[in-house]
C-alpha positions in Angstrom: 0.1 0.0 0.1 1.1 3.4 -1.0 1.0 6.2 1.7 -1.1 9.0 0.4 1.2 12.4 0.0 -0.5 15.2 2.0 0.7 18.6 1.9 2.8 19.9 4.8 1.2 21.9 7.5 3.0 24.8 9.2 4.2 22.4 12.0 5.9 20.1 9.6 9.1 20.4 8.5 9.6 21.1 4.8 13.2 20.9 3.2 14.7 23.4 0.9 15.6 23.0 -2.7 18.8 23.3 -4.1 18.1 26.8 -5.3 17.1 27.8 -1.8 20.1 26.0 -0.3 22.6 28.0 -2.7 21.0 31.4 -2.2 21.3 30.7 1.6 25.0 29.5 1.5 25.5 33.0 -0.8 24.0 34.9 1.9 26.2 33.3 4.3 29.2 34.0 2.5 28.4 37.8 2.1 27.6 37.9 5.8 31.3 38.9 6.6 30.8 42.0 4.6 28.3 43.2 7.1 29.3 43.8 10.7 26.7 42.8 12.7 28.8 42.4 15.8 28.2 45.6 17.8 31.2 44.7 20.4 34.6 46.1 20.0 37.2 43.8 18.6 40.3 45.6 19.9 40.7 46.6 23.2 42.7 49.9 22.0 39.1 51.1 20.5 38.1 51.5 24.3 38.3 55.2 25.3 38.7 55.9 29.1 36.6 59.1 29.6 38.5 59.5 32.8 41.9 59.7 31.5 41.5 61.2 28.0 40.2 64.6 27.4 37.5 64.1 24.7 35.7 67.4 23.5 32.2 67.2 23.6 31.5 68.9 20.1 33.8 66.5 18.6 31.3 63.8 19.9 28.4 65.6 18.5 30.1 65.7 15.0 30.8 62.0 15.1 26.9 61.4 16.0 25.9 63.7 13.3 27.8 61.4 10.6 25.5 58.6 11.7 22.3 60.5 11.2 20.2 59.6 8.0 19.9 62.1 5.4 16.6 64.2 5.1 14.2 63.0 2.7 13.3 65.0 -0.5 9.7 65.7 1.1 11.4 67.4 4.1 14.0 69.1 2.0 11.5 71.0 -0.3 9.1 71.6 2.9 12.2 73.3 4.7 13.1 75.2 1.3 9.5 76.7 0.8 9.6 77.8 4.8 12.7 79.5 4.4 12.0 81.2 1.1 8.3 82.0 1.3 8.0 85.2 -0.9 10.4 83.4 -3.7 8.0 80.2 -3.7 4.9 82.5 -3.8 6.5 84.5 -6.7 7.6 81.1 -8.4 3.9 79.8 -7.8 2.4 82.8 -9.6 4.8 82.8 -12.4 3.8 79.0 -13.1 0.3 79.6 -12.8 0.4 82.7 -15.4 2.7 80.5 -17.8 0.1 77.7 -17.6 -2.7 80.0 -18.2 -0.8 81.5 -21.3 -0.2 78.1 -22.8 -3.8 76.9 -22.4 -5.1 80.1 -23.8 -3.1 79.7 -26.6 -4.0 76.2 -27.3 -7.5 77.2 -27.1 -7.3 80.2 -29.5 -5.4 77.6 -31.9 -8.5 75.5 -31.5 -10.8 78.2 -32.3 -8.9 79.3 -35.4 -8.8 75.9 -36.9 -12.6 75.7 -36.3 -13.1 79.1 -38.2 -11.0 77.8 -41.3 -13.2 74.7 -41.4 -16.4 76.8 -41.2 -15.2 79.3 -43.7 -14.4 76.4 -46.0 -17.9 74.9 -45.5 -19.5 78.6 -46.0 -17.6 78.6 -49.2 -18.7 75.1 -50.4 -22.3 76.0 -49.5 -22.3 79.2 -51.4 -20.8 77.4 -54.5 -23.3 74.7 -54.4 -26.4 77.6 -54.0 -24.7 79.4 -57.0 -24.7 76.2 -58.9 -28.6 75.8 -58.0 -29.4 79.0 -58.8 -27.9 78.7 -62.4 -30.0 75.4 -62.6 -33.2 77.3 -61.8 -32.4 80.0 -64.4 -31.9 77.1 -66.8 -35.2 75.7 -65.8 -37.0 79.0 -66.3 -35.6 79.3 -69.7 -36.8 75.7 -70.4 -40.3 76.6 -69.3 -40.4 79.8 -71.6 -39.1 77.7 -74.5 -41.7 74.8 -73.5 -44.4 77.5 -73.1 -43.6 78.9 -76.7 -43.7 75.5 -78.2 -47.1 74.8 -76.7 -48.5 77.9 -77.9 -47.2 77.6 -81.5 -48.6 73.9 -81.5 -52.2 75.3 -80.0 -51.9 77.8 -82.7 -51.4 75.1 -85.5 -54.2 72.9 -84.1 -56.7 75.9 -84.2 -55.9 76.4 -87.7 -56.2 73.0 -88.8 -59.7 72.9 -87.1 -60.8 76.0 -89.0 -59.8 74.3 -92.1 -62.0 71.3 -91.2 
């Protein structure tokens, strides 16, 4: 009978694959680069505060080196707090520049719309002129047909009179 294979639970031990083992050994190999040991290695590094005259300012400078640098958010907020007038002036300039760019864009759109409308108006006017010419031609045709009809009626009357 074969034993049914089950998934391991959080209480079961799960072995590592070869890739995981290699990654872990690489991590252990790199651990000598990191100085995790906070204790002093040499006794010569120990400073006796009773015998040595250490300046307090020097200790503060050493402490400042270990501080993390300010983030960009805090640097910019400090800059704007320290240079309030310049930041307001630059904001107004940026606002005016943005308004100028958007108004130029809108004027360009309006000009292009006007060009298209003027082209459409010219097309409509030429079509109207062509239709007016057709109307004149129809009027001439009506006049000719009317004259032909009158002449035919006159001939019919003459033929009726002869009969």
